[in-house]
C-alpha positions in Angstrom: 5.8 8.3 14.1 4.5 5.9 16.3 0.9 4.6 15.0 -0.9 1.8 13.7 0.5 0.6 10.1 -1.6 -0.7 7.1 0.3 -2.6 4.7 -1.0 -2.7 1.0 0.3 -5.7 -0.8 1.9 -8.4 1.3 3.2 -10.6 -1.9 7.3 -11.8 -1.3 8.5 -8.8 -0.8 5.6 -6.9 1.1 5.0 -9.9 3.4 8.5 -10.0 4.6 8.8 -6.6 5.2 5.2 -6.7 7.2 6.4 -9.3 9.5 9.5 -7.7 10.4 7.2 -4.6 11.1 5.5 -7.1 13.4 8.5 -8.3 14.9 9.6 -4.7 15.7 7.0 -4.4 18.1 4.4 -2.6 15.4 0.6 -3.1 15.2 0.4 -3.9 11.3 -2.7 -5.0 9.4 -1.6 -6.4 5.8 -4.2 -6.4 2.8 -4.0 -8.1 -0.4 -6.3 -9.0 -3.3 -4.5 -12.6 -3.2 -5.6 -15.4 -0.8 -2.6 -16.7 -1.4 0.1 -13.9 0.0 -2.5 -13.6 2.8 -2.4 -16.7 3.8 2.0 -16.7 3.3 1.9 -13.7 5.2 -0.5 -15.1 8.2 2.3 -17.6 8.1 4.7 -15.0 9.1 2.6 -13.6 11.8 0.9 -10.6 9.9 -3.0 -10.2 10.7 -4.4 -10.0 7.2 -7.8 -9.0 5.6 -8.9 -8.5 2.1 -10.9 -5.4 3.0 -9.0 -2.0 1.8 -11.4 0.2 3.7 -10.7 -1.9 6.8 -6.9 -2.1 6.1 -6.6 1.7 5.8 -9.4 3.3 8.3 -7.4 4.6 11.5 -4.2 3.8 10.1 -1.5 6.9 10.4 1.1 4.9 8.0 0.1 3.1 4.9 2.7 1.6 3.1 2.3 -0.1 -0.2 4.9 -3.0 -1.9 2.9 -3.3 -4.9 4.2 -5.5 -8.5 3.8 -2.3 -11.2 2.8 0.9 -11.9 -0.6 0.1 -13.2 -1.7 -1.8 -10.1 -0.1 0.9 -7.9 -2.1 3.8 -9.6 -5.3 1.4 -9.0 -4.3 1.1 -5.6 -3.8 4.4 -4.3 -5.9 6.2 -7.3 -9.0 4.2 -7.4 -12.2 5.1 -6.9 -12.4 3.0 -3.8 -8.6 3.3 -3.6 -6.2 4.1 -0.6 -6.3 7.8 -0.7 -10.4 7.7 -1.0 -10.4 5.7 2.2 -7.4 7.0 4.2 -7.8 9.6 7.1 -6.2 12.8 6.8 -3.2 13.5 8.0 -1.8 10.0 7.6 1.4 9.3 6.0 1.7 7.3 3.1 5.1 5.3 1.7 5.1 3.9 -1.5 7.7 1.1 -1.5 7.3 -0.2 -5.0 9.3 -0.2 -8.1 7.3 2.4 -10.4 7.6 5.3 -12.4 8.4 8.3 -11.6 5.4 9.7 -13.2 3.1 7.4 -11.5 4.6 8.4 -8.1 4.2 12.1 -8.8 0.8 11.3 -9.5 0.0 10.0 -6.5 1.9 12.5 -4.6 -0.6 15.2 -5.8 -3.9 13.6 -5.2 -2.6 12.5 -1.8 -1.9 16.3 -1.1 -5.4 17.6 -2.0 -6.7 14.6 0.2 -4.6 15.7 3.2 -2.2 12.6 2.9 1.6 13.0 3.3 3.9 10.6 0.6 7.0 9.5 0.9 8.7 7.8 -2.7 10.5 5.1 -1.2 11.4 2.5 -3.1 13.6 -0.5 -1.7 16.9 -2.6 -3.1 17.3 -6.0 -1.9 15.4 -9.3 -1.5 13.1 -11.7 0.3 15.9 -12.1 2.7 16.7 -8.3 3.4 13.2 -7.5 3.7 12.3 -9.9 6.2 15.6 -9.2 8.3 15.6 -5.5 7.8 18.7 -4.8 6.0 17.2 -3.3 3.0 18.3 0.3 1.0 15.4 2.5 0.8 15.7 5.2 -1.4 13.6 8.4 0.2 12.4 11.0 -1.9 9.6 13.7 -0.2 8.9 16.1 2.4 12.4 15.6 4.4 9.8 16.5 7.6 7.5 13.8 6.4 10.2 11.5 6.2 11.7 12.0 9.4 8.1 11.4 11.0 8.4 8.0 9.4 11.8 7.5 10.5 11.0 4.6 13.0 9.7 2.4 10.2 11.9 3.3 7.9 14.9 2.3 10.4 13.4 -1.0 11.1 12.9 -2.2 7.6 16.5 -0.9 6.6 20.0 -1.4 7.1 20.4 2.5 5.7 18.0 4.9 4.2 19.3 7.4 1.7 17.5 11.3 0.8 17.1 11.5 -3.0 15.2 15.0 -3.3 11.6 15.4 -4.8 8.9 12.8 -4.9 9.7 11.1 -8.0 14.1 11.2 -7.4 13.6 7.7 -5.0 12.2 6.1 -8.1 14.8 7.2 -10.4 17.5 6.1 -8.5 15.7 2.5 -8.0 15.2 2.0 -11.9 18.9 3.2 -12.3 19.9 1.0 -10.0 17.8 -1.8 -11.3 19.2 -1.3 -14.6 22.7 -1.6 -13.7 22.1 -4.7 -11.6 20.1 -6.6 -14.9 22.8 -5.6 -17.0 25.3 -7.1 -14.6 23.4 -10.5 -14.4 23.1 -10.7 -18.2 26.5 -9.8 -18.7 27.9 -12.3 -15.9 25.9 -14.8 -16.9 26.8 -14.9 -21.0 30.3 -14.9 -19.8 30.2 -17.3 -16.9 28.2 -19.2 -19.5 31.0 -18.9 -21.9 33.8 -20.3 -19.3 32.0 -23.5 -19.0 31.5 -23.9 -22.1 35.4 -23.6 -22.8 35.3 -26.7 -20.5 36.3 -24.7 -17.2 34.4 -26.3 -13.9 31.7 -24.0 -12.5 32.9 -24.0 -9.1 36.4 -23.3 -9.8 35.2 -20.6 -12.3 33.0 -18.7 -9.4 35.9 -19.4 -7.0 38.2 -17.3 -9.4 35.7 -14.6 -10.4 34.5 -13.8 -6.8 38.1 -12.7 -6.1 39.0 -11.3 -9.3 37.8 -8.0 -11.2 34.7 -9.9 -12.6 33.4 -10.0 -9.3 30.0 -8.2 -8.1 27.4 -8.0 -5.9 25.1 -10.2 -8.1 27.8 -12.8 -8.9 28.5 -13.2 -5.2 24.8 -13.6 -3.8 23.2 -15.3 -6.6 25.6 -17.6 -9.0 26.3 -20.1 -6.3 22.9 -21.3 -6.2 22.7 -20.6 -10.2 25.6 -23.4 -10.2 23.5 -25.9 -8.8 20.7 -25.1 -11.0 18.8 -23.7 -8.0 16.2 -20.7 -9.6 14.0 -20.4 -6.9 12.8 -16.7 -7.2 14.3 -14.1 -5.1 13.8 -11.8 -7.7 11.7 -13.1 -10.6 13.0 -12.3 -13.8 10.0 -10.5 -15.0 10.3 -8.0 -12.6 13.6 -7.4 -13.7 12.4 -7.3 -17.3 10.1 -4.6 -15.9 12.4 -2.4 -14.2 14.7 -2.4 -17.1 11.9 -1.6 -19.6 10.9 1.5 -17.2 14.3 3.0 -16.9 14.3 2.8 -20.8 10.9 4.4 -21.1 12.3 7.0 -18.3 15.3 7.7 -20.9 13.1 8.0 -23.7 11.2 10.4 -22.0 14.0 12.7 -21.8 15.3 12.2 -25.2 18.0 9.9 -23.7 19.2 6.9 -26.0 20.1 3.7 -23.9 21.2 1.1 -26.4 23.0 -1.3 -23.5 20.0 -1.2 -21.2 17.7 -2.0 -24.3 19.7 -4.8 -25.5 19.8 -6.4 -21.6 16.0 -5.7 -21.7 15.6 -8.0 -24.8 17.5 -10.3 -23.8 15.7 -10.8 -20.9 12.4 -10.8 -23.0 13.6 -14.1 -25.2 14.4 -15.5 -21.9 10.9 -14.8 -20.6 9.5 -16.0 -23.9 11.6 -19.1 -24.1 10.2 -20.4 -20.1 11.6 -18.8 -17.8 8.6 -16.9 -16.3 8.6 -17.2 -12.3 12.1 -17.5 -11.9 15.4 -15.7 -10.7 16.7 -13.2 -13.1 20.1 -15.7 -12.5 18.2 -18.5 -14.6 19.6 -16.2 -17.2 22.7 -18.2 -16.9 21.0 -21.4 -17.7 19.0 -19.4 -21.1 22.8 -18.8 -21.8 23.9 -22.4 -21.3 21.1 -23.9 -23.3 22.1 -21.3 -26.4 25.8 -22.6 -26.0 24.5 -26.6 -26.4 22.1 -25.5 -29.4 
């Protein structure tokens, strides 16, 4: 479905995706309440505005990448939100990591206003968002997803159909529960190896070829060893996603003791001053625990 794109939320991830679409030849207008985010996106070649009505008007595709469920709910369902101002027949693509219930509520209201919604959370970070190698989990009507194929293919190395609206968010939360658990356990174990006297570079070299290796070990730990915790995925976002997974489990009366412990450890790290740093700063958190 060729058409003009509104991109709501051009923060770290959104700006990367919006700039990728611009580079692929799409007509994109970004919108964000943050002047800093607008400025950063503008430097990446994205035309931006603070005016939501102007961003949405006349746009056949409306994408959103927002920090959390309350913000996404307000952005889409608010009195002067996206759906109140979107053109009938538009397709909405909700890319955020939010709870499935919020996604379903947005889709129900969208349908009543003649807007088709696609549930499309992503896996990957700022690098992948900018170079079009995200993994996207898509829930919704297959015909709607097919209509947005050009955009989904421009943003992703692969996109996968997960079922009805809400299933995309569910798969994303499960993915992040597993990912954050992997990082926390790997950070704890790696810090133990360092405390026992193994050189970090040697430890990484061996682990990167052994059974303990993982995607996140290979991607994040070289920077962590160098003391670089510049955020690719902020710790507070990781904690938020694990919390959403735990809340989903509670709604289904399913216990999640391991994930709950991971969430609590990340919460302690956040309270200890790691807000705004990459999730792999959990390594520094455990290092300092070893020294205390």
